[in-house]
C-alpha positions as CSV (number, residue, x, y, z in Angstrom):
1,M,141.4,167.9,-54.2
2,I,139.3,166.7,-57.0
3,L,135.5,167.2,-56.9
4,H,133.5,164.5,-58.6
5,T,130.0,165.5,-59.7
6,V,127.5,162.7,-60.6
7,N,124.3,163.8,-62.3
8,K,122.7,160.4,-63.3
9,S,120.6,158.1,-61.1
10,P,122.3,154.9,-60.1
11,Y,119.2,153.1,-61.0
12,S,119.6,154.1,-64.7
13,S,123.3,154.7,-65.1
14,Q,126.6,153.4,-64.1
15,C,128.1,156.9,-63.4
16,L,128.3,156.5,-59.6
17,S,129.7,153.0,-59.9
18,D,132.2,154.2,-62.4
19,C,133.2,157.2,-60.4
20,L,133.7,155.7,-57.0
21,P,136.7,153.5,-57.8
22,R,138.5,156.7,-59.1
23,V,137.9,158.7,-56.0
24,A,141.2,159.3,-54.0
25,P,141.6,160.1,-50.3
26,G,140.8,163.8,-49.7
27,D,138.5,164.1,-52.8
28,A,134.9,165.1,-52.7
29,V,131.9,163.5,-54.4
30,L,128.8,165.7,-55.2
31,L,125.4,164.2,-56.3
32,I,123.4,166.6,-58.3
33,E,120.2,166.5,-60.4
34,D,119.0,162.7,-60.8
35,G,122.4,161.7,-59.2
36,V,120.8,162.5,-55.8
37,Y,119.0,159.2,-55.9
38,G,122.5,157.8,-55.0
39,I,121.9,158.8,-51.4
40,N,119.6,155.7,-51.3
41,C,122.7,153.6,-51.9
42,A,124.3,154.8,-48.8
43,V,121.4,154.1,-46.5
44,S,120.2,150.9,-48.1
45,L,119.9,148.0,-45.6
46,S,121.4,145.5,-48.0
47,M,125.1,145.9,-48.9
48,T,126.0,146.3,-52.5
49,P,129.4,147.0,-54.1
50,V,128.4,150.7,-54.2
51,N,127.4,150.8,-50.5
52,E,130.6,149.1,-49.6
53,T,132.8,151.4,-51.6
54,I,131.1,154.4,-50.2
55,L,131.6,153.2,-46.6
56,R,135.2,152.3,-47.4
57,L,135.9,155.8,-48.9
58,R,134.4,157.5,-46.0
59,E,137.1,156.0,-44.0
60,T,139.8,157.6,-46.1
61,Q,138.6,161.2,-45.7
62,V,136.5,161.3,-48.9
63,R,133.7,163.7,-48.4
64,F,130.2,163.2,-49.8
65,Y,127.7,165.9,-50.6
66,V,124.3,166.2,-52.2
67,L,122.7,169.3,-53.6
68,R,119.9,170.3,-51.3
69,E,117.7,171.9,-54.0
70,D,117.8,168.7,-56.1
71,I,116.9,166.6,-53.0
72,K,113.9,168.8,-52.4
73,A,112.8,168.8,-56.1
74,R,112.7,165.0,-56.0
75,G,110.9,164.7,-52.7
76,L,113.9,162.9,-51.0
77,D,114.2,165.1,-47.9
78,D,113.4,162.2,-45.7
79,H,116.2,160.2,-47.2
80,L,118.9,162.6,-45.9
81,K,118.4,161.2,-42.2
82,G,121.0,158.6,-41.7
83,S,122.7,159.4,-45.0
84,L,126.5,159.8,-45.4
85,F,125.8,162.7,-47.7
86,K,126.0,166.2,-46.4
87,P,123.6,168.6,-48.1
88,V,124.8,171.8,-49.7
89,D,123.0,174.6,-51.3
90,Y,124.1,176.4,-54.5
91,E,126.5,178.5,-52.5
92,G,128.1,175.4,-51.1
93,F,128.4,174.0,-54.5
94,V,130.2,177.1,-55.7
95,D,132.4,176.9,-52.6
96,L,133.3,173.2,-53.4
97,V,134.1,174.1,-57.1
98,G,136.3,177.1,-56.0
99,N,138.2,174.9,-53.4
100,A,138.8,172.0,-55.9
101,D,141.9,171.7,-57.9
102,K,139.9,170.0,-60.6
103,V,136.3,169.0,-61.2
104,L,135.3,165.8,-62.9
105,S,131.8,165.4,-64.1
106,W,130.4,162.0,-64.4
107,Y,127.4,161.8,-66.9
């Protein structure tokens, strides 16, 4: 399993858009730092290529996570409701890294 970490906002960077096509079934995606703004892509009412890719990947056993501390720091707690991203704390982040065969950072 490859853990893909994305730390840039999808509103200012192509990191999430570049990452998603390279995610394989069984991989995990973790949004950290400003990358947590990517949860808005998964709950947006309008379908975009990023939304469609996230929904398609969910059907292939790709897991999506978001760092809880970064969500709280940016006041996005309410955005987690209805999101496809599971919040994890720092301990969960360490567990994801420890269970991954490889970690790819998108920045």
